[in-house]
PABA-646358 format. One record per residue (C-alpha): residue in one letter; x, y, z. Coordinates in steps of 0.1 Angstrom, whole numbers, padded with zeros to 4 digits, always signed. Example, Ala and Ser with C-alpha at 12.3 -4.5 7.8 and 13.67 -1.06 7.14 Angstrom:
// residues 2
A+0123-0045+0078;S+0137-0011+0071;
***
This chain:
// residues 327
M-0381-0312+0267;I-0401-0303+0234;R-0393-0268+0243;T-0353-0273+0239;I-0357-0296+0212;M-0375-0270+0190;A-0352-0239+0202;A-0319-0261+0192;A-0340-0270+0161;L-0343-0233+0153;A-0311-0215+0160;L-0297-0251+0137;A-0318-0238+0112;V-0311-0201+0116;T-0276-0208+0114;L-0276-0231+0081;F-0296-0201+0065;T-0271-0177+0073;A-0236-0190+0069;P-0239-0188+0029;V-0247-0150+0032;Q-0220-0141+0053;A-0196-0159+0035;A-0203-0142+0006;Q-0200-0111+0021;R-0167-0121+0031;D-0158-0127-0008;R-0170-0091-0016;V-0168-0060+0001;F-0175-0023-0003;V-0163+0008+0006;A-0176+0040+0004;S-0178+0079+0011;Y-0199+0078+0040;G-0186+0046+0048;N-0180+0035+0087;D-0149+0007+0092;A-0168-0002+0120;N-0191-0018+0097;P-0194-0054+0084;C-0183-0039+0049;T-0213-0051+0031;F-0233-0030+0002;G-0256-0017+0028;S-0232-0012+0059;P-0200-0001+0037;C-0162+0005+0049;K-0148+0035+0049;T-0112+0027+0037;F-0098+0003+0013;Q-0073-0009+0043;N-0101-0018+0063;A-0118-0034+0034;V-0085-0053+0023;N-0083-0065+0057;V-0119-0081+0058;V-0121-0098+0029;A-0110-0134+0022;A-0082-0139+0002;G-0090-0143-0034;G-0119-0118-0030;E-0124-0083-0043;V-0132-0053-0026;T-0154-0025-0048;A-0155+0015-0044;I-0194+0021-0042;D-0190+0061-0049;S-0161+0088-0060;A-0140+0094-0029;G-0106+0091-0016;F-0102+0056+0004;G-0070+0063+0016;P-0037+0044+0011;I-0032+0001+0016;V-0009-0025+0025;I-0017-0060+0007;N-0008-0092+0019;K-0026-0115+0003;S-0046-0124-0034;V-0073-0097-0040;T-0091-0077-0064;I-0097-0039-0056;T-0118-0022-0085;S-0141+0009-0091;P-0167+0011-0117;A-0170+0030-0148;G-0178+0068-0137;V-0166+0061-0101;E-0130+0075-0093;A-0118+0058-0060;G-0087+0079-0048;V-0057+0067-0030;V-0034+0094-0015;P-0006+0081+0006;A+0002+0100+0037;A+0031+0121+0035;G+0065+0102+0032;S+0050+0067+0025;D+0037+0050-0007;A+0001+0046-0020;I-0001+0009-0022;D+0028-0014-0010;I+0024-0057-0022;N+0042-0078+0002;A+0024-0110-0007;E+0031-0144-0009;P+0042-0164-0034;T+0013-0174-0049;D-0008-0149-0048;E-0025-0127-0074;I-0034-0087-0070;I-0054-0068-0098;L-0063-0030-0093;S-0085-0017-0115;G-0100+0020-0120;L-0078+0037-0092;T-0067+0070-0091;L-0034+0076-0071;N-0023+0110-0063;G+0008+0112-0048;S+0001+0150-0042;G+0038+0162-0039;V+0041+0145-0006;G+0039+0104-0016;Y+0074+0084-0024;N+0057+0059-0051;G+0022+0052-0061;V+0019+0009-0065;V+0054-0006-0048;F+0053-0045-0053;N+0077-0063-0037;S+0062-0097-0034;G+0041-0121-0049;A+0031-0141-0079;S+0013-0114-0104;L+0005-0076-0104;T-0021-0065-0131;V-0028-0024-0132;S-0057-0019-0155;D-0076+0016-0162;C-0059+0035-0134;V-0041+0070-0129;V-0012+0073-0114;R+0006+0105-0108;N+0024+0136-0091;F+0047+0112-0071;N+0076+0138-0069;N+0083+0141-0033;S+0111+0160-0027;D+0125+0140-0001;P+0163+0128-0008;G+0151+0092+0004;A+0122+0089-0022;T+0118+0071-0050;D+0089+0088-0072;V+0077+0060-0091;G+0044+0054-0102;I+0046+0020-0104;L+0079-0002-0090;L+0081-0033-0092;Q+0114-0045-0073;P+0107-0083-0063;S+0137-0102-0051;S+0128-0141-0055;G+0102-0163-0072;T+0086-0161-0108;I+0062-0131-0115;S+0042-0117-0140;F+0026-0086-0142;V+0002-0066-0168;I-0001-0027-0167;T-0026-0019-0194;N-0053+0013-0203;T-0027+0034-0174;T-0015+0068-0177;V+0012+0074-0153;S+0025+0112-0157;N+0043+0139-0134;N+0063+0110-0117;S+0096+0129-0107;Y+0121+0096-0117;A+0101+0067-0136;G+0064+0060-0146;V+0069+0025-0145;L+0101+0008-0132;Y+0108-0026-0131;R+0139-0028-0109;P+0147-0066-0092;A+0164-0064-0060;S+0194-0087-0055;G+0184-0120-0058;S+0170-0144-0084;A+0133-0134-0095;T+0128-0133-0134;A+0100-0120-0148;N+0071-0119-0177;G+0056-0088-0180;V+0033-0070-0203;I+0032-0031-0207;D+0002-0020-0230;H-0017+0008-0245;L+0002+0032-0211;V+0006+0068-0213;A+0036+0083-0196;P+0047+0116-0199;N+0058+0144-0179;N+0084+0116-0159;Y+0121+0113-0160;F+0116+0082-0174;G+0090+0070-0187;I+0095+0031-0191;L+0131+0023-0170;I+0137-0015-0169;D+0170-0019-0155;T+0181-0055-0144;S+0219-0046-0139;S+0215-0050-0103;G+0198-0086-0098;G+0171-0107-0113;G+0166-0137-0136;S+0154-0135-0169;T+0131-0111-0180;T+0105-0107-0210;L+0088-0079-0217;A+0068-0068-0246;I+0060-0026-0243;T+0028-0022-0267;N+0002+0004-0285;G+0016+0033-0262;V+0026+0073-0259;V+0061+0076-0240;S+0064+0110-0246;N+0075+0146-0225;N+0099+0129-0204;S+0127+0152-0193;R+0155+0119-0197;A+0144+0093-0217;A+0107+0074-0227;I+0123+0043-0229;Y+0154+0028-0208;I+0164-0009-0203;I+0199-0021-0190;N+0213-0049-0180;V+0243-0068-0172;A+0243-0106-0174;A+0208-0126-0170;P+0190-0125-0201;L+0165-0091-0206;A+0140-0095-0241;V+0121-0065-0245;S+0095-0060-0276;I+0083-0029-0283;D+0056-0028-0312;N+0034+0008-0319;I+0048+0031-0297;D+0050+0069-0299;V+0083+0080-0285;N+0086+0119-0290;G+0096+0157-0272;N+0124+0138-0250;P+0155+0142-0249;Y+0163+0105-0253;G+0141+0078-0272;I+0151+0047-0261;V+0180+0038-0250;A+0194+0001-0246;Y+0226-0005-0224;G+0243-0040-0220;T+0233-0071-0232;S+0196-0064-0237;N+0180-0078-0264;V+0153-0049-0282;M+0135-0058-0308;L+0116-0026-0323;G+0086-0024-0351;R+0056-0003-0360;S+0068+0031-0341;V+0073+0064-0343;I+0104+0080-0326;T+0107+0115-0336;D+0111+0153-0320;N+0138+0139-0294;S+0164+0167-0284;I+0193+0143-0285;D+0186+0108-0295;G+0161+0091-0310;I+0177+0056-0305;L+0206+0053-0283;N+0222+0015-0290;G+0246+0006-0262;T+0243-0029-0266;S+0274-0051-0263;P+0266-0068-0282;N+0246-0053-0302;T+0216-0073-0299;F+0191-0044-0307;Y+0171-0052-0338;S+0148-0030-0361;Y+0118-0049-0381;Q+0127-0017-0407;D+0088-0009-0405;N+0099+0022-0382;R+0095+0063-0388;I+0123+0072-0372;N+0130+0110-0384;G+0136+0146-0368;N+0158+0132-0340;A+0186+0156-0329;T+0216+0131-0339;S+0203+0098-0351;G+0170+0112-0372;T+0179+0107-0407;G+0152+0110-0424;S+0152+0067-0429;D+0149+0036-0411;I+0174+0017-0394;P+0187-0014-0406;S+0181-0051-0394;P+0200-0055-0374;L+0206-0022-0363;N+0247-0018-0373;Y+0259+0013-0353;T+0265+0016-0315;R+0272+0051-0305;T+0294+0061-0278;L+0278+0062-0243;K+0264+0095-0228;
***
């Protein structure tokens, strides 16, 4: 009897001792080039793929890459942080004809992607696709080469297309390049999604559109700040903004826009405020203002010249007092 009681006590002690450790491991898990998805995803026994680590980690937990490797595409359906430390290249390469990261989360879920390298390699459709969730933060990432020749491909670096709810997004210290449609695209699906967004310190060269904000097919109120970036050498337009009815306000501050056919384009009832920016050497238009009524405003501290048709060597009055014929 005494032996039985002692054995039970010992088992209880072991359970109480190990339970907090197991919970901590679920809150933070790891992947590595030498990992195995049969492992528990601890630092000492890491997983092989991001997907398995996301499946294992608790909601709100963190997945960390230990070393540089490719860790496979990911589907995210809960709050999670996926990150790699400085000096580690955590690669995400999609399968042919699919996306690198798809986010189909709940309305309260928060997703953070940090320090990742997404490479479409000419076969992937999109880099990051945000369909649903409360918020998305993308920081210190590289998203490139989403230029699949399949007619069904969207070919976007970072695509945000929510259909409902209120979302916030931050894209910062990130490069989106060589994507055959858009570097960053906010295009809410038909519905009433509202959004508050920040795009800060973005480098967006060699896409078709550098940044495309299109609320013409759906969405509620959208407010966006684009700051401190370089959006240059894209094959159609650097920043393209269009809406129909829902309120859309975009502030553009301290942006370099050069070497595109069109620099900044705004259509519909978009409310655009431009300040402290350099817009030069765009081969068709530095600024194409197609807003109606006229809601494109300049703070008169921009440098807009050397463009094919709108570069006059002087700043544009505030509010912008001309509308060019739409092309």
